[in-house]
N, C-alpha and C positions, 0 to 999 in steps of 0.2 A: 504494500500500500504506500503510495507516494505521500510524503509529508509536505504540504504546502505551507511554507514558513511565512511569518510576518516579521517585521523588523524586531530584532532582539531575541526571537525564539530560537531554540536549539533542537537538535535531533541526533540520536545516537547513530553512528555509522556501522553497518553490519560487516564491512570488509575494509581492507586497507588499500586495495588497488582500485583506483577510481578514475573517472573522467569528469571534468567540470565543463559543461557546455554553456556557452554564452550566445544568446541570440539578441540582436539589437536591430533597430530600424535604420541604422547608419553605421559605417565603419568605425570601430572603436579599437583602441590599443588595449591589449590584455597582458597583465603581468602578475607576479606574485612575489611576496616577501616571506622569508622564514623568520620566526621569532623564537626566543628562548622562553624559559618559564615565566619571565616578566613581560614577555612580548617585545623585547628589544631585538632589533636587527643588528647583528654583530658587525656587519660590513657589507660591501657591495657583492662579496662572494655569496651572500645569502639573498640575492635579488635576481629573479629571472625576468627578463624583459626582451623585447625584440632584438636588441643588440647583443644580448647574451642569453639565449633562450633556454639553456639547459643547466640544471643543477642536479645533484644526486637525488633521485626520486621525484623530480619535477621537470616538466617541459612545457613551455608556452609557445605561442605562435610567433613567427618572425615578422609579421606584418599586421597592419590594421585590416580588419574585415568585419562584416556584419555578423558572421558566425565564427565562433572559436571552439576548439576542443583542447583543454588543458589536461595533460596526463599527470597523474599523481600516484606515487607509490609511497605510502606513509612509512612503511618499514625501511625504506631505503634512504630516508632523509638523513642529513648529517647528524652526527652525535650532538645532542644538546638542543636540537630543533624540536619545539613543542607546539608550534603554531604555523599554519600556512594561511596567509591573507591574500585573497584574490582582489586585484586592483583593476579598474577600468578607467580609461581616460579617452577624451576626444583628441584626435590628432590635430596639431596646429599647423597653420601656414599652408593648408591644402584646399582652402575654400569651402570647407564643410561647416557644419554647425559648430557653434562655440559654447553651447551650454546644453546640458541634458534636458532642460525643460522644453527645448524646441524639437525634441525627437521622441519617438515612442519609448515607453519605459522598457529598459533592458530586462531580459529574463535570464536567470542563471539556474542551472539544474546540476545536481550531483548524481551521477549514474555509475552503475557497475560497468565492467568492461564489455558485458553483453548488451549494454544499452538500457538495462532496467533502471528506471528512475527511482532514486532513493529520497531525494528532497529537492524542492524547488523554491525559488524566491523571485518575485517581481519587484524591481526597484522603482517604486512609485514615489510621488511627492518630491521629485527633484526639480530644481528651477535654474538658478544661476550657476550651479556647479558644473565644472568641466572635468572633474575627476571624482571617483567614488570608490570607497572600500566596499566591495559587494558582499562578500561573506568570508568566514574564516573556518578552517578546520583546526581543531585544537585537541590536545590530549588532556583528559581528565582521569587521573589515576592510571588505570591500565586500559582505558577505552578512549576511542577517538569520537569526537562529535563535530557537527557542523552547526554554525550559528549564522543567522541572517544579520548582516551589519547595516548596509545601506547608508554609510556615513559619507556625505558629499563634501566637496571642497571647491569653493568658488575661486580659490587661488590656484587651482589646477594641479597638475602632476607634482610640481615642486612642493606645494603646500602639503599634499598627501604624503609624500616621501618624508618631509620634515616631521610630520606627525608620527611617522613610523620610527623616528629616531635616526634617520639616515643622515650622515654627515655630508655637507656640500650637496644638498638636494637639488638646487637649481642647475648645477653642472650635470648631474646625473639625468635630470629631466630633459635637458638639452640633448644629451647623448641618445636618450631613448627616442626622442622625436626625430632626430636626424636619421636614426636607423629606420624608423617608420617611413620617412620621406624616401629613403633609398628603396625600401621595399615597394612602396606605392608606385615608384617610377617604372617598375617592371611588371606591374600587375595588370591583368586583363580587366576591362571595364565590367561592372557587374551586370547581371541580367535585369530585366524590367521588374517592377514591383509585383509581388504575388498577390493574387486575390486572397481574401480571408481563408478560403478553403484549400488553397494551394493552386499552382498554375499548371499542373499536368494531370492528365488522366493516365495513370500508370497501370498497364495490364500485365507487366512482367512480374515474375517471381524473383526470389533472391533478395539481394540488398537494394534493388531499385526501390525508390520511395513509393509506397502505396498511398497515394494521396487522391482519393476520389474528389472530383471537383464538380462544382455546380457551374452553370453558365455564368459568365462575368456579370457583376452587378451593373445596375444602371450606370451609364457613363457619366458619372460626376467627375469633376476635375481630379486626376489621379494624385495620389500622395507623392509629393516630390521626394526624390532620393538624391543623395550626394554621390557623385561618381568617385569611388576610391582610387581610380586610376589617375585622376587629374591631380598632378602635384604642383602645378603652377596655379595662377589665379583661376578660379572656377569659371567654367564656360557654360552658359545656359543655352540649351537647344532652342533653335528658332523655329517655332511652329509656322507652317505655311497656311496661307488661305487657299480657298478652292480655286482661285484664279491664278494661272501662271504669270510670272513676271510682275507680281503685285509688290509694291514697295512696302516695307514693314510699317504698318500703321498701328493704331491703338488695338485693333482686333488681332493683328498678326504678330504683334511684338512679344506677346507672352509676358514673362517677368520684365520689369523695367530695366533699362540699361543701368540705372543706378544700383538696382539690386544685384545685377550681374557683377558689376565692378566690386561690390562689397562681398562677393562670394556667395551669390544666391544659389538656390538648388537647381538641378537640372530637371526639366519637365520631360518625362518619358511618355507623354501622350503621343499616339501615333500621328505623324505629320498628315495634315489635310483632313483628319476626321473632325467634322464640325457638328454632326447631328447624331442623335441616338438611333441605333438600329439593333435589332436582336442579332446576336452572334449566330453563325452557322453552327449546327451541332457537330461535334467532332466525330470522325468515323469510328465505327465500332469494330473490334477485332473479331475474327471468326472464332467460334467456340473452340476451346482447347480440349484435347483429350484428357481424361482423368489422370491427374498426377503430372501433367505436362504444362509448361508455361504457355500462355496464350500467344498466338502469332502476333508479332509486332505490326503496327499499322502506321503509315506515314500520316502525320497530322493529328496525333492522338493527344493534343494539348488544347487548352482553351484559346479562343481568339475570335476576332471579327471576320477573318478571312483565312483561306488556306495558307497564305504567306505568313500571317501572324501565328497560326497554329504551328507551322513548321519552325518558325523562329523560336517559339517557346519550347518546342520539343527538343530542338538542338541544345538549348541551354539546359534543359532537364537531363539530357544525355551527358552533357559536360559535367554537371553536378554529380550525377550518379557515378560516373567513372572516377571523379575526384574522391568521393566518399568511399567507394568500394576499395580503391587502392589504399586510402588512409586506414581503413579497417584492417586490411591485410598487413600493412606495414606495422601497425600498432600490435597486432597479434604476434608477428615475428619478433618484434622488440620485447614483448612480454615473455615469449618463450625463451629467448636468449637470456633475459634478466633472471628469470626463475632458475634456469640451469646454472647460471653463475652463482646464485645464492645457495642452491642446494649443494653445489660443489664446495663452496666456502664452508658451509656448515659441516659437511662430511669430512673434509680434510683438516678442519680445525682440531679434530681429535687426533692426537699423535698416533693412536693405535691403528688408525686407518691409513697412515702414510706408508706403511710397509705391508707386504703380503698382498693378498688378493682383494682385501676389503676396499681399498682405494680404487682399484680397477673396476670393481663391481659398482661402486658409487658413481664413477664417471659414466659407465655404460648405462646405468639406470637413468641418470640425469639427461644424458644425450638422447636416449630413447624417448623420454617424455618430451624433450624439445622437438625432436623430429616428428613425433605424433601431432603436436600442436601446429607445427608449421605445415605439415601435410594437410591437416583439416582446414587450415586457413587458406591454403592454396586451392584446395578443392572448391571452397566457397567462392573464392575470387574467380576461378575459372568458370564457374556457373554464371556468375554475374557478367564476366567479360563475354561469354558466349551469347548471352541474351542481348547485351548491348551491340555486339557485332551483327547479330541478326537484325536488330533495329536499324543500325547504320546501313545495312545492305538494302533495306526497304526505303529508308529516308533519302539516301543519296540520289537515286534516279528520279525521285519526285520533286527535287528542289527546283525552284525557279532560277532563272539565269543569274540574278543577283547573288544567290546563295551557292551557286554551282561552281565547280572547278572548270578550268578551260577545256578539259577533256570531255565534259558532259555534252552529249549531243544537243541539249537544249539551246546552246549558244548558236548552233547553225541555223536554228529556226527563230532566233531572237528578233523581236521587233521593238523599236524604241518606244517606251511606254508613255502614257499621258500623265501618270502620277509616279512619284518616286516610291521605291519600296521601303520597308522598315529598316533594312540593314544591307550591308555589303560584305561578302566574304573576302578576306585578305590573306588567308592562309589556312593551315591545318595545325592541330595540336595533338600530341600523343605522349604517352608515358612509357617508361622502359618495360613495364610489366607486360605490355602487348603493343609493340610498335606499329602493327598493321591496323590497329583500331584508331582511326583518325576522327577527330571532332572538328568540324568547321569553325574557324575563328571569325565571328561576325562582329562588325562595328556598326553602331546605329547611324542612320542618316536623318538629318544632315550631320556631318561629322562634328563631334563635340570636342575633339582635340586633334592637333596635327599629327602627321606620321613622319617618322625619321627612319630612312633606310640607311643602316650603318654600313658604310663602305670601307671601314678600317679593318686591317688584318688582325686586330686584337678582338674582333667581334666574336669569334668562335675558333675552335680548334681547326675546323675545316677551312675557315678564312685564312688562318695563319699559314696553311700549306698552299695557298693559292697565289698565283702571280698578282702583283698589285694592280697592273693595268686590266687584267682579266676580271678581277674582283670589282673594280670600279665600273667597268662596262656592265657587269652582271647586275650591280646595284642600280644603275640607271635604267637598264632594261626592266627591272622590277618596278621602278617608279613609273615608267611609261605604261606598263601593263595595268597598274592600279589606276592611272589617269584614264586609260581607255575604258576600264570597267565603270568608272564613275560617269564618264560621258555617255556610256551605253545604257545606264539605268535612270538617267534624268530625262524628262521631256525635252523635246528639241528647243534649243536656245536658253534653257534654264540653268545651264552649267557651262562656265567658260574656263579654259585652262591657259595660264600664262607660264612661260618658261624663262628662267634666268640661267644662262650657260656662259659665264663670263669669258672663258678661254675658248669657247667653241669646241670643247673636247668631247661633247656628247652628240655630235652630228649623226653618228651611226645609230645609236639606240633611239634617237628622236625621229629618225626618218619616217617610221609609220605615222606618227602624228602630223609631221610636216607635209608628207605626201598626200595624206587624206584631207588636208585643209581644215582641220578641226581646231587649230589653235587660235587664240584671240589675236595673235600677232606673231611675227617671226621670233624665234628665241633671242632674248636680249643678250648681247655680248658687250664686254668691256665695262669699265666703270660707269660710263654714261648710260649704257643700257640698263645696268643694275639700278642706278638712281632713278631713271625714268619709270620703270615698272613699279618700284617701291613707292615712289611718289603718287603714282596713279592709284594703287590699292590703298595706301594710307589715306588719301583724300576720300575714297569711297567709304572707308570705315568711319571717318570723321563725320561725313555728311549724313550717313544713315543713322549713326548714333544720335546726332543732333535732331534729326527728324523724329526719331522714336521718342526722345525725351520731351520734345516740344509737341508731340502728337500732331505733326505737320508733314505727313508723308507727301502731300500734294506740292510741297515747296521744293522737292528734290529736282535738280536739273533734269530736263527731258532726255539728255544724252547719257544719263547715269544708268548703267546696267545693274539692275537690282537682283539679277539672278545670282546663284551661288558661283563663287570664284575660287579656283584652285591655283596656287602659286607653286610651281615645281622649281626647286633651287638645286642646281648641280654644283658640286665641288665647293660648297661653303667651307671656309670664308674667303676663298679666292675672289678678288674683285670687290670685296666689301671693305669700306672704310668705317670709321667709328659711327658716323651718321647712319650709314646703311645698316649696320648691326643694330643700332637703336631702333630703327624703323622695323626691322625684321622681328625683334622682340615684341614690339608693339602689336604687329600683326598676329603673332602667336598668342598674345594675351587677350587682345580685344577682338580679333577678327572672327573667330568661330561664332560669337553671339550674333553677328550681323552678316554671316554668310561668306566670310573670307577665310580660306583654309590653307595650311602649309603642307607640302610634301617635300621633305628635304632629303638630299643624298649627300652625306657628309661623313668624314672621319673626324671623330671628336678630338683626337690627338693633334690634328692639324690646326684646330682652333684653340689649342692650349695657350697660345700667346696672349689671348684675351683674359686669361686667368679665370677666377670664379664668377666673373660677371655674366658668363653665358650658362652657368649651371642651371638657373631657373628655366632657360630656354630648353635645354635638353630634357629636363624633368617634365616639362609641359607637353612633350611629344610622346607618342606611342612608338617605341623603338622596335623595329623589325629588321631582319637580316636577309641578304640575298641568298644565303646558304643556311642549312639547318643549324639551329642553335637552341640550347636549353636556357632560356633567360626570362620567360614569362611565367607569372604565378597566377593561380586561380584565386577568386575572391572568397573561397570557403575554407580551405585547409592550407593553402599556400604551397602546393607542390610546384616544383620546377618542371614546367612543361617544355617539351621540344617543339619549337616552331618550325614548320615546313612551309616555305614560300610556295605560292601558286606558280606553276610553270606551264608554258604552252607546249603541248606534245610536239616532239621532233617532227619536222616536215609539215606541221599544220599551218594553214593560212587563216586560222580563226581570228587572230588579232586584226589582220587586214580586213577581213570580212565584216567584223564588228564596226571598225572605224568607217568603212565604206557605208554601212547602214546608218551611222550617226550623221555622216555628211549628207546622205540622201534625204534623211528625215529633216535636216535643217533646210535644205533647199525646198522641200515640199512645204515647209511651214513658213518659208520666206524669211528665215533668220540669217 
């Protein structure tokens, strides 16, 4: 029976190996401190946080996330530790909420390793606090108990650490927040908000979440969520009106520009949806044979259209895979830890160190370990097989925006009249099964820029590649992404500008140039760089002023209010200090008013600018032209291998798509 605690209440823990699960409506930082009999933290070695996530018997997440799982083994804590205090804090400097009173009440649960809930606590009545001591596990005589604390701190993480007795709490708080910022810079943007009943109809068995869902509620304004992947100033999505090429006015502007600059939330409402309409019912799976999992069905998630249902289904598969692998890895770690403890206990007796007793103890401990690992692997394999079957059904059903270049849907693609919810920019996989690929989708309009890392330090594969070949591959990747964006926007609603200061990308840019789909010739030299940046900076300034003044009609008639993409090659070549400042301005302010960056750059080549460019890099989603394990999911923080999308050898699909874009523009008179 689960104990639902209120502030100050305690409950006896029936076991010492536990998980502490945190669920919040926004990304939070999770940490824990150890205390002695008086509750004193003896030093930083008794603090687990994203910059130092492991202690004996305790492990926390390395990044901010809306969901956390903290692993606790009370028997393995350091000698003298009698208390574990779980701390939550809002990350700073990432454009998210600054007080717990502005977000849903966090929920904390203590569970067994099998997921059985022991006690739970909802942290209500928080207001100006930005950090909170959620609960504590403490030893009372020979028993361990959990107490609901809920003590908030308006002074933030530093004030909370100071209250724990930590020396130099401000410095440690800064270290923790910096570690969180680094983690967020590599994280994948979170999925859209769930409906109260859950966002997927899961027919699978195994570890896949069984979340029966009702149809989406009446389309009230969705609850805004903060993007944990945005590490620069927050970018607010720009909802579109139902008319193409409409300047952002009061109805189309969404949150105010002032709210955006202050770090306002991202509105995850589907672009262009203006009116209530009943959602289409999700497809139903064929009846399963007794004892067998139901056959997967493409589009088995809630949504207003098949595209939206597929989008939500892909996110559900992503989460299912993340959690299934997390459960497997946790079980393996538990098996190894238990074996080590059993061996330590057996060999601590001198009589077992000689003769056959020690060998038998080792064999017994290893046999138990192997049995646990085997059972965990069997469970994982069942889950992976079900997800692979689902992926095999989903992939052929994807629309062009979600499909890879090898999908036949691209050969029959027609330029749409409305933009899709998202765009596929690559695939993600984990080492437990590398052939199970999850599409990496980014929402449209883009909420942050993209950086294609052309440096040889980007990955091991990049380090082995010739520099010129790597740079060409990075630019080809950028061109392919630009082509996909052009292909999924209505004719004339998306313009692409290119800055190529030295003219070194003429080869990769040829498909765009020859198709005639660029807003102008690639800009070369310092003069070309200055001209394009001035043009886009002026557009951002004018649209921002029109939004703030609610005077969309005052925009110049020659101003293109469609989405704009700036592709920058070989940054910072050709950029002076003024140009760098303008580029940072576009990265920070552009997405809210429809100006986006797609940069191809080697960060080391920009090192001469020093830390001034760090916010720029962190504000962009970093991808690589070759496979690299650098992206993290927003649930458990696995390091996922990113696989870029590639055009099949010998295929002319890219040229065909760009020809279709050019033809659609001519037909529309754009």
